[in-house]
Structure formats: structure tokens, C-alpha cells
Jmol script that loads the backbone (N, CA, C; Angstrom):
load data "model"
ATOM      1  N   UNK A   1      28.278  16.166 -12.243  1.00  0.00           N
ATOM      2  CA  UNK A   1      28.141  14.983 -11.451  1.00  0.00           C
ATOM      3  C   UNK A   1      27.535  15.147 -10.044  1.00  0.00           C
ATOM      4  N   UNK A   2      27.383  16.238  -9.738  1.00  0.00           N
ATOM      5  CA  UNK A   2      27.263  15.987  -7.253  1.00  0.00           C
ATOM      6  C   UNK A   2      25.512  15.914  -8.264  1.00  0.00           C
ATOM      7  N   UNK A   3      25.045  16.483  -9.758  1.00  0.00           N
ATOM      8  CA  UNK A   3      23.563  17.239  -9.194  1.00  0.00           C
ATOM      9  C   UNK A   3      23.081  15.634  -9.820  1.00  0.00           C
ATOM     10  N   UNK A   4      23.820  14.728 -10.040  1.00  0.00           N
ATOM     11  CA  UNK A   4      22.498  12.861 -10.484  1.00  0.00           C
ATOM     12  C   UNK A   4      22.545  12.152  -9.793  1.00  0.00           C
ATOM     13  N   UNK A   5      23.635  12.873  -8.441  1.00  0.00           N
ATOM     14  CA  UNK A   5      23.878  11.642  -7.952  1.00  0.00           C
ATOM     15  C   UNK A   5      23.312  11.994  -6.500  1.00  0.00           C
ATOM     16  N   UNK A   6      22.172  13.385  -6.242  1.00  0.00           N
ATOM     17  CA  UNK A   6      21.773  14.206  -5.796  1.00  0.00           C
ATOM     18  C   UNK A   6      20.560  13.801  -6.361  1.00  0.00           C
ATOM     19  N   UNK A   7      19.714  13.684  -7.655  1.00  0.00           N
ATOM     20  CA  UNK A   7      19.089  13.220  -8.350  1.00  0.00           C
ATOM     21  C   UNK A   7      18.208  12.119  -8.320  1.00  0.00           C
ATOM     22  N   UNK A   8      19.610  10.916  -7.932  1.00  0.00           N
ATOM     23  CA  UNK A   8      19.400   9.367  -8.477  1.00  0.00           C
ATOM     24  C   UNK A   8      17.431   8.693  -6.960  1.00  0.00           C
ATOM     25  N   UNK A   9      18.318   9.354  -6.028  1.00  0.00           N
ATOM     26  CA  UNK A   9      17.085   8.539  -4.793  1.00  0.00           C
ATOM     27  C   UNK A   9      15.610   9.160  -5.380  1.00  0.00           C
ATOM     28  N   UNK A  10      15.165  10.175  -5.253  1.00  0.00           N
ATOM     29  CA  UNK A  10      14.107  10.979  -5.784  1.00  0.00           C
ATOM     30  C   UNK A  10      13.762  10.097  -6.903  1.00  0.00           C
ATOM     31  N   UNK A  11      14.043  10.102  -7.809  1.00  0.00           N
ATOM     32  CA  UNK A  11      14.209   9.232  -8.948  1.00  0.00           C
ATOM     33  C   UNK A  11      13.413   8.052  -9.254  1.00  0.00           C
ATOM     34  N   UNK A  12      14.110   6.925  -8.340  1.00  0.00           N
ATOM     35  CA  UNK A  12      14.256   5.638  -7.836  1.00  0.00           C
ATOM     36  C   UNK A  12      12.719   5.225  -6.970  1.00  0.00           C
ATOM     37  N   UNK A  13      12.111   6.737  -6.153  1.00  0.00           N
ATOM     38  CA  UNK A  13      10.862   6.752  -5.078  1.00  0.00           C
ATOM     39  C   UNK A  13      10.308   6.092  -5.655  1.00  0.00           C
ATOM     40  N   UNK A  14       9.074   5.110  -5.625  1.00  0.00           N
ATOM     41  CA  UNK A  14       7.951   4.980  -6.912  1.00  0.00           C
ATOM     42  C   UNK A  14       6.660   5.931  -5.619  1.00  0.00           C
ATOM     43  N   UNK A  15       6.018   5.743  -6.957  1.00  0.00           N
ATOM     44  CA  UNK A  15       4.994   6.311  -6.043  1.00  0.00           C
ATOM     45  C   UNK A  15       3.736   5.246  -5.043  1.00  0.00           C
ATOM     46  N   UNK A  16       2.895   5.466  -4.444  1.00  0.00           N
ATOM     47  CA  UNK A  16       1.987   4.210  -3.341  1.00  0.00           C
ATOM     48  C   UNK A  16       1.883   3.489  -4.455  1.00  0.00           C
ATOM     49  N   UNK A  17       0.717   3.571  -5.557  1.00  0.00           N
ATOM     50  CA  UNK A  17       0.071   2.822  -6.752  1.00  0.00           C
ATOM     51  C   UNK A  17       0.926   1.715  -6.906  1.00  0.00           C
ATOM     52  N   UNK A  18       2.285   2.394  -6.727  1.00  0.00           N
ATOM     53  CA  UNK A  18       3.675   1.423  -8.354  1.00  0.00           C
ATOM     54  C   UNK A  18       3.981   0.957  -7.028  1.00  0.00           C
ATOM     55  N   UNK A  19       4.299   1.005  -6.314  1.00  0.00           N
ATOM     56  CA  UNK A  19       5.371   0.054  -5.056  1.00  0.00           C
ATOM     57  C   UNK A  19       4.308  -1.086  -4.230  1.00  0.00           C
ATOM     58  N   UNK A  20       2.728  -0.681  -4.409  1.00  0.00           N
ATOM     59  CA  UNK A  20       2.197  -1.638  -3.786  1.00  0.00           C
ATOM     60  C   UNK A  20       1.731  -2.025  -4.941  1.00  0.00           C
ATOM     61  N   UNK A  21       1.315  -2.199  -5.931  1.00  0.00           N
ATOM     62  CA  UNK A  21       0.486  -3.009  -6.721  1.00  0.00           C
ATOM     63  C   UNK A  21       1.647  -3.674  -7.462  1.00  0.00           C
ATOM     64  N   UNK A  22       3.589  -3.403  -7.624  1.00  0.00           N
ATOM     65  CA  UNK A  22       4.089  -4.251  -7.479  1.00  0.00           C
ATOM     66  C   UNK A  22       5.171  -5.907  -6.558  1.00  0.00           C
ATOM     67  N   UNK A  23       4.051  -5.140  -5.394  1.00  0.00           N
ATOM     68  CA  UNK A  23       4.085  -5.882  -3.793  1.00  0.00           C
ATOM     69  C   UNK A  23       3.087  -6.784  -3.126  1.00  0.00           C
ATOM     70  N   UNK A  24       2.186  -6.396  -4.500  1.00  0.00           N
ATOM     71  CA  UNK A  24       0.848  -7.447  -3.642  1.00  0.00           C
ATOM     72  C   UNK A  24       1.549  -8.709  -4.371  1.00  0.00           C
ATOM     73  N   UNK A  25       0.584  -9.944  -4.153  1.00  0.00           N
ATOM     74  CA  UNK A  25       0.376 -11.421  -3.597  1.00  0.00           C
ATOM     75  C   UNK A  25      -0.510 -11.991  -3.024  1.00  0.00           C
ATOM     76  N   UNK A  26      -1.729 -12.626  -3.732  1.00  0.00           N
ATOM     77  CA  UNK A  26      -3.462 -13.112  -2.774  1.00  0.00           C
ATOM     78  C   UNK A  26      -2.822 -13.997  -3.452  1.00  0.00           C
ATOM     79  N   UNK A  27      -3.752 -15.213  -2.364  1.00  0.00           N
ATOM     80  CA  UNK A  27      -3.141 -16.960  -2.593  1.00  0.00           C
ATOM     81  C   UNK A  27      -4.818 -17.479  -1.535  1.00  0.00           C
ATOM     82  N   UNK A  28      -5.388 -18.107  -2.087  1.00  0.00           N
ATOM     83  CA  UNK A  28      -6.722 -19.050  -1.827  1.00  0.00           C
ATOM     84  C   UNK A  28      -5.794 -19.553   0.627  1.00  0.00           C
ATOM     85  N   UNK A  29      -5.876 -19.538   1.645  1.00  0.00           N
ATOM     86  CA  UNK A  29      -6.219 -20.721   2.066  1.00  0.00           C
ATOM     87  C   UNK A  29      -6.876 -21.982   2.018  1.00  0.00           C
ATOM     88  N   UNK A  30      -6.857 -22.671   2.797  1.00  0.00           N
ATOM     89  CA  UNK A  30      -7.049 -23.869   3.378  1.00  0.00           C
ATOM     90  C   UNK A  30      -8.437 -23.585   3.098  1.00  0.00           C
ATOM     91  N   UNK A  31      -9.371 -22.877   3.948  1.00  0.00           N
ATOM     92  CA  UNK A  31     -10.445 -22.805   4.036  1.00  0.00           C
ATOM     93  C   UNK A  31     -11.365 -22.281   3.073  1.00  0.00           C
ATOM     94  N   UNK A  32     -10.606 -21.095   1.348  1.00  0.00           N
ATOM     95  CA  UNK A  32     -10.941 -20.954   0.827  1.00  0.00           C
ATOM     96  C   UNK A  32     -11.226 -19.812   0.319  1.00  0.00           C
ATOM     97  N   UNK A  33     -10.813 -18.606   1.529  1.00  0.00           N
ATOM     98  CA  UNK A  33     -10.871 -17.648   1.629  1.00  0.00           C
ATOM     99  C   UNK A  33      -9.871 -16.099   1.330  1.00  0.00           C
ATOM    100  N   UNK A  34      -9.993 -15.517   0.257  1.00  0.00           N
ATOM    101  CA  UNK A  34      -9.266 -14.969  -0.816  1.00  0.00           C
ATOM    102  C   UNK A  34      -7.828 -14.464   0.764  1.00  0.00           C
ATOM    103  N   UNK A  35      -6.835 -14.558   0.648  1.00  0.00           N
ATOM    104  CA  UNK A  35      -5.996 -13.363   1.239  1.00  0.00           C
ATOM    105  C   UNK A  35      -4.633 -12.614   0.507  1.00  0.00           C
ATOM    106  N   UNK A  36      -4.917 -11.791   0.759  1.00  0.00           N
ATOM    107  CA  UNK A  36      -3.703 -10.674   0.461  1.00  0.00           C
ATOM    108  C   UNK A  36      -2.521  -9.658   0.903  1.00  0.00           C
ATOM    109  N   UNK A  37      -1.330 -10.169   0.195  1.00  0.00           N
ATOM    110  CA  UNK A  37      -0.798  -9.496   0.988  1.00  0.00           C
ATOM    111  C   UNK A  37       0.468  -9.116   0.545  1.00  0.00           C
ATOM    112  N   UNK A  38       0.862  -7.686   1.659  1.00  0.00           N
ATOM    113  CA  UNK A  38       1.595  -7.183   0.277  1.00  0.00           C
ATOM    114  C   UNK A  38       2.913  -5.975   0.761  1.00  0.00           C
ATOM    115  N   UNK A  39       4.334  -6.180   0.363  1.00  0.00           N
ATOM    116  CA  UNK A  39       5.036  -6.240   0.631  1.00  0.00           C
ATOM    117  C   UNK A  39       5.497  -4.368  -0.214  1.00  0.00           C
ATOM    118  N   UNK A  40       5.596  -3.382   0.433  1.00  0.00           N
ATOM    119  CA  UNK A  40       5.829  -1.495  -0.182  1.00  0.00           C
ATOM    120  C   UNK A  40       7.128  -1.571   0.819  1.00  0.00           C
ATOM    121  N   UNK A  41       8.308  -1.294  -0.061  1.00  0.00           N
ATOM    122  CA  UNK A  41       9.447  -0.999   0.090  1.00  0.00           C
ATOM    123  C   UNK A  41      10.673  -1.691   0.920  1.00  0.00           C
ATOM    124  N   UNK A  42      10.803  -0.935   1.790  1.00  0.00           N
ATOM    125  CA  UNK A  42      11.591  -2.150   3.354  1.00  0.00           C
ATOM    126  C   UNK A  42      10.782  -2.153   4.423  1.00  0.00           C
ATOM    127  N   UNK A  43      10.480  -0.752   5.092  1.00  0.00           N
ATOM    128  CA  UNK A  43       9.590  -1.533   5.828  1.00  0.00           C
ATOM    129  C   UNK A  43       7.483  -1.615   6.062  1.00  0.00           C
ATOM    130  N   UNK A  44       7.677  -1.926   4.945  1.00  0.00           N
ATOM    131  CA  UNK A  44       5.740  -1.504   5.115  1.00  0.00           C
ATOM    132  C   UNK A  44       5.582  -2.887   4.380  1.00  0.00           C
ATOM    133  N   UNK A  45       4.717  -3.888   5.779  1.00  0.00           N
ATOM    134  CA  UNK A  45       4.904  -5.033   4.754  1.00  0.00           C
ATOM    135  C   UNK A  45       3.125  -5.187   6.257  1.00  0.00           C
ATOM    136  N   UNK A  46       2.087  -5.778   5.131  1.00  0.00           N
ATOM    137  CA  UNK A  46       0.582  -6.159   5.837  1.00  0.00           C
ATOM    138  C   UNK A  46       0.402  -6.927   4.995  1.00  0.00           C
ATOM    139  N   UNK A  47      -1.037  -6.995   5.611  1.00  0.00           N
ATOM    140  CA  UNK A  47      -2.335  -8.522   4.818  1.00  0.00           C
ATOM    141  C   UNK A  47      -3.654  -8.232   5.348  1.00  0.00           C
ATOM    142  N   UNK A  48      -4.411  -8.355   3.989  1.00  0.00           N
ATOM    143  CA  UNK A  48      -5.407  -8.614   4.146  1.00  0.00           C
ATOM    144  C   UNK A  48      -6.542  -9.411   4.339  1.00  0.00           C
ATOM    145  N   UNK A  49      -7.454 -10.164   5.816  1.00  0.00           N
ATOM    146  CA  UNK A  49      -7.253 -10.955   4.948  1.00  0.00           C
ATOM    147  C   UNK A  49      -8.674 -11.052   5.568  1.00  0.00           C
ATOM    148  N   UNK A  50      -9.050 -12.350   4.500  1.00  0.00           N
ATOM    149  CA  UNK A  50     -11.032 -12.915   3.902  1.00  0.00           C
ATOM    150  C   UNK A  50     -10.897 -11.482   3.398  1.00  0.00           C
ATOM    151  N   UNK A  51     -10.675 -11.667   2.260  1.00  0.00           N
ATOM    152  CA  UNK A  51     -11.152 -10.085   1.058  1.00  0.00           C
ATOM    153  C   UNK A  51     -11.641 -10.948   0.673  1.00  0.00           C
ATOM    154  N   UNK A  52     -13.086  -9.915  -0.037  1.00  0.00           N
ATOM    155  CA  UNK A  52     -14.959 -10.511  -0.784  1.00  0.00           C
ATOM    156  C   UNK A  52     -15.831 -10.557   0.096  1.00  0.00           C
ATOM    157  N   UNK A  53     -15.187 -10.705   1.623  1.00  0.00           N
ATOM    158  CA  UNK A  53     -16.232 -11.111   2.755  1.00  0.00           C
ATOM    159  C   UNK A  53     -16.684  -9.183   3.373  1.00  0.00           C
ATOM    160  N   UNK A  54     -17.970  -9.653   3.644  1.00  0.00           N
ATOM    161  CA  UNK A  54     -17.909  -8.693   4.764  1.00  0.00           C
ATOM    162  C   UNK A  54     -17.121  -8.792   6.028  1.00  0.00           C
ATOM    163  N   UNK A  55     -16.147  -8.853   6.555  1.00  0.00           N
ATOM    164  CA  UNK A  55     -15.146  -9.220   7.934  1.00  0.00           C
ATOM    165  C   UNK A  55     -13.377  -9.322   7.480  1.00  0.00           C
ATOM    166  N   UNK A  56     -14.087  -8.540   6.022  1.00  0.00           N
ATOM    167  CA  UNK A  56     -12.875  -8.635   5.953  1.00  0.00           C
ATOM    168  C   UNK A  56     -11.351  -7.960   7.250  1.00  0.00           C
ATOM    169  N   UNK A  57     -10.409  -8.289   7.281  1.00  0.00           N
ATOM    170  CA  UNK A  57      -8.894  -7.299   8.346  1.00  0.00           C
ATOM    171  C   UNK A  57      -8.082  -7.817   7.864  1.00  0.00           C
ATOM    172  N   UNK A  58      -7.802  -6.264   8.170  1.00  0.00           N
ATOM    173  CA  UNK A  58      -5.983  -5.504   7.783  1.00  0.00           C
ATOM    174  C   UNK A  58      -5.242  -5.738   9.073  1.00  0.00           C
ATOM    175  N   UNK A  59      -4.349  -7.044   8.850  1.00  0.00           N
ATOM    176  CA  UNK A  59      -3.260  -7.092   9.960  1.00  0.00           C
ATOM    177  C   UNK A  59      -2.167  -6.004   9.499  1.00  0.00           C
ATOM    178  N   UNK A  60      -1.166  -5.537  10.193  1.00  0.00           N
ATOM    179  CA  UNK A  60      -0.232  -5.004  10.014  1.00  0.00           C
ATOM    180  C   UNK A  60       0.602  -5.567  10.692  1.00  0.00           C
ATOM    181  N   UNK A  61       2.219  -5.813   9.445  1.00  0.00           N
ATOM    182  CA  UNK A  61       3.280  -6.828  10.504  1.00  0.00           C
ATOM    183  C   UNK A  61       4.516  -5.705  10.852  1.00  0.00           C
ATOM    184  N   UNK A  62       4.226  -4.336   9.930  1.00  0.00           N
ATOM    185  CA  UNK A  62       5.242  -4.057   9.687  1.00  0.00           C
ATOM    186  C   UNK A  62       4.339  -2.452   9.069  1.00  0.00           C
ATOM    187  N   UNK A  63       4.874  -1.443  10.137  1.00  0.00           N
ATOM    188  CA  UNK A  63       4.078   0.268   9.087  1.00  0.00           C
ATOM    189  C   UNK A  63       5.334   1.208  10.068  1.00  0.00           C
ATOM    190  N   UNK A  64       6.003   2.007   9.159  1.00  0.00           N
ATOM    191  CA  UNK A  64       6.621   3.214  10.353  1.00  0.00           C
ATOM    192  C   UNK A  64       6.598   4.110   9.687  1.00  0.00           C
ATOM    193  N   UNK A  65       5.751   5.546  10.073  1.00  0.00           N
ATOM    194  CA  UNK A  65       5.121   7.014   9.298  1.00  0.00           C
ATOM    195  C   UNK A  65       6.913   7.335   9.031  1.00  0.00           C
ATOM    196  N   UNK A  66       7.430   6.593   9.881  1.00  0.00           N
ATOM    197  CA  UNK A  66       8.963   8.007   9.389  1.00  0.00           C
ATOM    198  C   UNK A  66       9.882   7.253   7.905  1.00  0.00           C
ATOM    199  N   UNK A  67       9.210   5.867   7.915  1.00  0.00           N
ATOM    200  CA  UNK A  67      10.055   5.255   6.314  1.00  0.00           C
ATOM    201  C   UNK A  67       8.890   5.833   5.260  1.00  0.00           C
ATOM    202  N   UNK A  68       9.973   5.235   3.875  1.00  0.00           N
ATOM    203  CA  UNK A  68       9.474   5.126   2.893  1.00  0.00           C
ATOM    204  C   UNK A  68       7.942   5.367   2.520  1.00  0.00           C
ATOM    205  N   UNK A  69       7.157   4.387   3.156  1.00  0.00           N
ATOM    206  CA  UNK A  69       5.485   4.050   2.672  1.00  0.00           C
ATOM    207  C   UNK A  69       5.141   3.586   4.527  1.00  0.00           C
ATOM    208  N   UNK A  70       3.831   3.923   4.308  1.00  0.00           N
ATOM    209  CA  UNK A  70       3.459   3.556   5.494  1.00  0.00           C
ATOM    210  C   UNK A  70       1.625   2.920   4.977  1.00  0.00           C
ATOM    211  N   UNK A  71       0.957   2.165   5.432  1.00  0.00           N
ATOM    212  CA  UNK A  71      -0.564   1.979   5.799  1.00  0.00           C
ATOM    213  C   UNK A  71      -0.776   2.852   7.166  1.00  0.00           C
ATOM    214  N   UNK A  72      -2.279   2.703   6.811  1.00  0.00           N
ATOM    215  CA  UNK A  72      -3.130   3.869   8.234  1.00  0.00           C
ATOM    216  C   UNK A  72      -3.551   2.473   8.480  1.00  0.00           C
ATOM    217  N   UNK A  73      -3.431   2.696   9.964  1.00  0.00           N
ATOM    218  CA  UNK A  73      -4.037   1.901  11.086  1.00  0.00           C
ATOM    219  C   UNK A  73      -5.455   1.422  10.537  1.00  0.00           C
ATOM    220  N   UNK A  74      -6.654   1.751  10.229  1.00  0.00           N
ATOM    221  CA  UNK A  74      -7.404   1.256  10.329  1.00  0.00           C
ATOM    222  C   UNK A  74      -8.559   1.286   8.729  1.00  0.00           C
ATOM    223  N   UNK A  75      -9.174   0.762   8.333  1.00  0.00           N
ATOM    224  CA  UNK A  75      -9.256   0.789   6.860  1.00  0.00           C
ATOM    225  C   UNK A  75     -10.083   1.286   7.204  1.00  0.00           C
ATOM    226  N   UNK A  76     -10.856   2.072   5.842  1.00  0.00           N
ATOM    227  CA  UNK A  76     -10.719   3.371   5.453  1.00  0.00           C
ATOM    228  C   UNK A  76     -12.033   2.794   4.661  1.00  0.00           C
ATOM    229  N   UNK A  77     -13.807   2.309   4.549  1.00  0.00           N
ATOM    230  CA  UNK A  77     -14.440   1.984   3.699  1.00  0.00           C
ATOM    231  C   UNK A  77     -13.485   1.036   3.788  1.00  0.00           C
ATOM    232  N   UNK A  78     -13.392  -0.537   3.854  1.00  0.00           N
ATOM    233  CA  UNK A  78     -12.965  -1.438   3.715  1.00  0.00           C
ATOM    234  C   UNK A  78     -11.647  -0.794   2.611  1.00  0.00           C
ATOM    235  N   UNK A  79     -11.299  -0.152   2.360  1.00  0.00           N
ATOM    236  CA  UNK A  79     -10.051  -0.099   1.656  1.00  0.00           C
ATOM    237  C   UNK A  79      -8.638   0.375   2.739  1.00  0.00           C
ATOM    238  N   UNK A  80      -7.247   0.030   2.599  1.00  0.00           N
ATOM    239  CA  UNK A  80      -6.264   0.285   3.370  1.00  0.00           C
ATOM    240  C   UNK A  80      -5.535   1.195   2.509  1.00  0.00           C
ATOM    241  N   UNK A  81      -5.345   2.016   4.097  1.00  0.00           N
ATOM    242  CA  UNK A  81      -5.112   3.735   2.555  1.00  0.00           C
ATOM    243  C   UNK A  81      -2.674   3.354   2.927  1.00  0.00           C
ATOM    244  N   UNK A  82      -1.957   3.312   1.621  1.00  0.00           N
ATOM    245  CA  UNK A  82      -1.012   3.903   1.516  1.00  0.00           C
ATOM    246  C   UNK A  82      -0.589   4.947   0.982  1.00  0.00           C
ATOM    247  N   UNK A  83       0.128   5.467   1.699  1.00  0.00           N
ATOM    248  CA  UNK A  83       1.054   7.253   1.882  1.00  0.00           C
ATOM    249  C   UNK A  83       2.088   6.806   2.242  1.00  0.00           C
ATOM    250  N   UNK A  84       3.263   7.812   1.306  1.00  0.00           N
ATOM    251  CA  UNK A  84       4.889   8.188   1.746  1.00  0.00           C
ATOM    252  C   UNK A  84       4.397   8.962   3.440  1.00  0.00           C
ATOM    253  N   UNK A  85       5.888   8.134   3.636  1.00  0.00           N
ATOM    254  CA  UNK A  85       7.022   7.627   4.924  1.00  0.00           C
ATOM    255  C   UNK A  85       7.108   9.853   4.840  1.00  0.00           C
ATOM    256  N   UNK A  86       7.695   9.870   6.242  1.00  0.00           N
ATOM    257  CA  UNK A  86       8.904  11.059   5.707  1.00  0.00           C
ATOM    258  C   UNK A  86       9.838  10.998   5.407  1.00  0.00           C
ATOM    259  N   UNK A  87      10.189   9.638   5.258  1.00  0.00           N
ATOM    260  CA  UNK A  87      11.610   9.111   4.668  1.00  0.00           C
ATOM    261  C   UNK A  87      11.235   9.535   2.662  1.00  0.00           C
ATOM    262  N   UNK A  88      10.135   9.185   1.855  1.00  0.00           N
ATOM    263  CA  UNK A  88       9.872   8.689   1.101  1.00  0.00           C
ATOM    264  C   UNK A  88       9.247  10.513   0.381  1.00  0.00           C
ATOM    265  N   UNK A  89       8.461  11.252   1.459  1.00  0.00           N
ATOM    266  CA  UNK A  89       8.367  12.556   1.178  1.00  0.00           C
ATOM    267  C   UNK A  89       9.813  13.192   0.924  1.00  0.00           C
ATOM    268  N   UNK A  90      10.536  13.056   2.203  1.00  0.00           N
ATOM    269  CA  UNK A  90      12.319  13.667   1.628  1.00  0.00           C
ATOM    270  C   UNK A  90      12.934  13.077   0.800  1.00  0.00           C
ATOM    271  N   UNK A  91      12.473  12.623  -0.527  1.00  0.00           N
ATOM    272  CA  UNK A  91      12.862  11.567  -1.070  1.00  0.00           C
ATOM    273  C   UNK A  91      12.545  11.889  -2.166  1.00  0.00           C
ATOM    274  N   UNK A  92      11.037  12.902  -2.115  1.00  0.00           N
ATOM    275  CA  UNK A  92      10.834  13.325  -3.680  1.00  0.00           C
ATOM    276  C   UNK A  92       9.238  13.352  -3.585  1.00  0.00           C
ATOM    277  N   UNK A  93       8.695  12.125  -2.525  1.00  0.00           N
ATOM    278  CA  UNK A  93       6.887  11.528  -2.777  1.00  0.00           C
ATOM    279  C   UNK A  93       6.079  12.914  -2.079  1.00  0.00           C
ATOM    280  N   UNK A  94       4.581  12.157  -2.519  1.00  0.00           N
ATOM    281  CA  UNK A  94       3.739  13.677  -2.107  1.00  0.00           C
ATOM    282  C   UNK A  94       3.203  13.008  -1.068  1.00  0.00           C
ATOM    283  N   UNK A  95       2.269  13.669  -0.778  1.00  0.00           N
ATOM    284  CA  UNK A  95       1.234  14.128   0.326  1.00  0.00           C
ATOM    285  C   UNK A  95      -0.026  13.446  -0.270  1.00  0.00           C
ATOM    286  N   UNK A  96       0.017  14.316  -1.629  1.00  0.00           N
ATOM    287  CA  UNK A  96      -1.235  14.076  -2.002  1.00  0.00           C
ATOM    288  C   UNK A  96      -1.367  12.289  -2.929  1.00  0.00           C
ATOM    289  N   UNK A  97      -0.054  11.780  -3.272  1.00  0.00           N
ATOM    290  CA  UNK A  97      -0.523  10.906  -3.731  1.00  0.00           C
ATOM    291  C   UNK A  97      -0.651   9.228  -2.900  1.00  0.00           C
ATOM    292  N   UNK A  98      -1.962   8.663  -3.037  1.00  0.00           N
ATOM    293  CA  UNK A  98      -1.674   7.798  -2.491  1.00  0.00           C
ATOM    294  C   UNK A  98      -1.941   6.414  -3.146  1.00  0.00           C
ATOM    295  N   UNK A  99      -1.888   5.520  -2.766  1.00  0.00           N
ATOM    296  CA  UNK A  99      -2.910   3.485  -2.992  1.00  0.00           C
ATOM    297  C   UNK A  99      -3.941   3.432  -2.641  1.00  0.00           C
ATOM    298  N   UNK A 100      -4.855   3.202  -2.657  1.00  0.00           N
ATOM    299  CA  UNK A 100      -5.797   2.721  -1.815  1.00  0.00           C
ATOM    300  C   UNK A 100      -6.145   1.143  -2.150  1.00  0.00           C
ATOM    301  N   UNK A 101      -5.822  -0.306  -1.498  1.00  0.00           N
ATOM    302  CA  UNK A 101      -5.858  -1.308  -1.182  1.00  0.00           C
ATOM    303  C   UNK A 101      -7.776  -1.706  -1.118  1.00  0.00           C
ATOM    304  N   UNK A 102      -8.346  -2.643  -1.939  1.00  0.00           N
ATOM    305  CA  UNK A 102      -9.618  -3.087  -2.187  1.00  0.00           C
ATOM    306  C   UNK A 102      -9.668  -4.768  -1.257  1.00  0.00           C
ATOM    307  N   UNK A 103     -10.608  -4.194  -0.233  1.00  0.00           N
ATOM    308  CA  UNK A 103     -10.766  -5.510   1.012  1.00  0.00           C
ATOM    309  C   UNK A 103     -11.886  -5.923   0.275  1.00  0.00           C
ATOM    310  N   UNK A 104     -12.338  -5.911  -1.036  1.00  0.00           N
ATOM    311  CA  UNK A 104     -13.630  -6.460  -1.552  1.00  0.00           C
ATOM    312  C   UNK A 104     -12.563  -7.423  -3.112  1.00  0.00           C
ATOM    313  N   UNK A 105     -11.614  -6.673  -3.515  1.00  0.00           N
ATOM    314  CA  UNK A 105     -10.780  -7.796  -4.034  1.00  0.00           C
ATOM    315  C   UNK A 105      -9.568  -7.802  -4.024  1.00  0.00           C
ATOM    316  N   UNK A 106      -8.298  -6.892  -2.993  1.00  0.00           N
ATOM    317  CA  UNK A 106      -7.237  -6.981  -3.066  1.00  0.00           C
ATOM    318  C   UNK A 106      -6.862  -5.882  -4.000  1.00  0.00           C
ATOM    319  N   UNK A 107      -7.278  -5.496  -5.835  1.00  0.00           N
ATOM    320  CA  UNK A 107      -7.237  -4.489  -5.609  1.00  0.00           C
ATOM    321  C   UNK A 107      -5.930  -3.492  -5.804  1.00  0.00           C
ATOM    322  N   UNK A 108      -5.403  -2.990  -6.260  1.00  0.00           N
ATOM    323  CA  UNK A 108      -4.633  -1.638  -5.630  1.00  0.00           C
ATOM    324  C   UNK A 108      -5.313  -0.816  -6.386  1.00  0.00           C
ATOM    325  N   UNK A 109      -6.122   0.594  -5.998  1.00  0.00           N
ATOM    326  CA  UNK A 109      -6.178   1.989  -6.696  1.00  0.00           C
ATOM    327  C   UNK A 109      -5.952   3.085  -6.859  1.00  0.00           C
ATOM    328  N   UNK A 110      -5.676   3.870  -7.638  1.00  0.00           N
ATOM    329  CA  UNK A 110      -4.859   5.813  -7.193  1.00  0.00           C
ATOM    330  C   UNK A 110      -5.787   6.630  -5.850  1.00  0.00           C
ATOM    331  N   UNK A 111      -7.639   6.144  -6.381  1.00  0.00           N
ATOM    332  CA  UNK A 111      -8.067   7.287  -5.516  1.00  0.00           C
ATOM    333  C   UNK A 111      -8.913   6.391  -4.595  1.00  0.00           C
ATOM    334  N   UNK A 112      -9.229   6.283  -3.339  1.00  0.00           N
ATOM    335  CA  UNK A 112     -10.002   6.094  -2.773  1.00  0.00           C
ATOM    336  C   UNK A 112     -11.562   5.860  -2.960  1.00  0.00           C
ATOM    337  N   UNK A 113     -11.855   6.429  -3.978  1.00  0.00           N
ATOM    338  CA  UNK A 113     -13.081   7.153  -4.641  1.00  0.00           C
ATOM    339  C   UNK A 113     -14.193   5.586  -5.025  1.00  0.00           C
ATOM    340  N   UNK A 114     -12.683   5.623  -6.116  1.00  0.00           N
ATOM    341  CA  UNK A 114     -11.946   4.046  -6.714  1.00  0.00           C
ATOM    342  C   UNK A 114     -12.274   2.951  -6.219  1.00  0.00           C
ATOM    343  N   UNK A 115     -11.066   2.725  -5.057  1.00  0.00           N
ATOM    344  CA  UNK A 115     -11.847   1.455  -4.384  1.00  0.00           C
ATOM    345  C   UNK A 115     -13.003   1.430  -3.951  1.00  0.00           C
ATOM    346  N   UNK A 116     -13.852   2.446  -2.887  1.00  0.00           N
ATOM    347  CA  UNK A 116     -14.673   2.349  -2.349  1.00  0.00           C
ATOM    348  C   UNK A 116     -15.528   1.728  -3.610  1.00  0.00           C
ATOM    349  N   UNK A 117     -15.774   2.525  -4.949  1.00  0.00           N
ATOM    350  CA  UNK A 117     -17.241   1.901  -5.848  1.00  0.00           C
ATOM    351  C   UNK A 117     -16.146   1.007  -6.451  1.00  0.00           C
ATOM    352  N   UNK A 118     -15.261  -0.464  -6.072  1.00  0.00           N
ATOM    353  CA  UNK A 118     -14.863  -1.323  -6.408  1.00  0.00           C
ATOM    354  C   UNK A 118     -16.373  -2.462  -6.194  1.00  0.00           C
ATOM    355  N   UNK A 119     -15.839  -3.877  -7.226  1.00  0.00           N
ATOM    356  CA  UNK A 119     -17.055  -4.716  -6.728  1.00  0.00           C
ATOM    357  C   UNK A 119     -15.741  -6.210  -6.672  1.00  0.00           C
TER     358      UNK A 119
END
end "model"
wireframe off; spacefill off
backbone 0.3
color backbone group
């Protein structure tokens, strides 16, 4: 029984791609710009403002590298990178698995290459 309880947290932890995809919501603002908001796990919340525009902006409301997930503080080629934080790694997450969120379309991708090639 103890083995089942010990394995439960690791099994419940979603990959950054899955967690970010489930937490995505995009809407047009009053000026007609697309803004996408992402809630990932308990500690990560960020917004991409003016998606598809050359001046897309990453606004981080909450991000903790010590938590389950965190987002890099700057865009990487118009892509926001979501990774497992320290608690996520301890719970079975991977340093090599991440999500790339496109500032071109708001979609979530499994790799930075896919994100950079997005339209």
C-alpha cells in the first residue's frame, strides 16, 4: 500500500506540454488584439499580449522555479518556455521535457523548433 501512495504524486504530474495546453485561454481584447492567458499547475500564470504582432509581450503574473512549473523570464525567438520547477522534478518531472508557447499564434508546442517554425 505504501508503494502505491508514494507513486501517486509522480503519476499525477503532467508534462509541461499537457499542463500548459489544458491551462490555455485566448481572447480578443477591445482593440482587436489576441491575448492568451495560461495557468499551469498551482504556481504558474502568464499572459502573451498582442499575439501574432511583432511586439508580442510576455507578462508573468506568477512563476516560481521552486514550484511544479515555471516560465523563462524572456521570450526565446517569440516563444515562451515552460519547464518543470524543482518540486516538479522531485515529483517525477524531467529536465528535458518542456513546452514552447508561440507568440505568433498562442499555440503550445512540444519543442522550440516547432514553435519557431509556427505561423
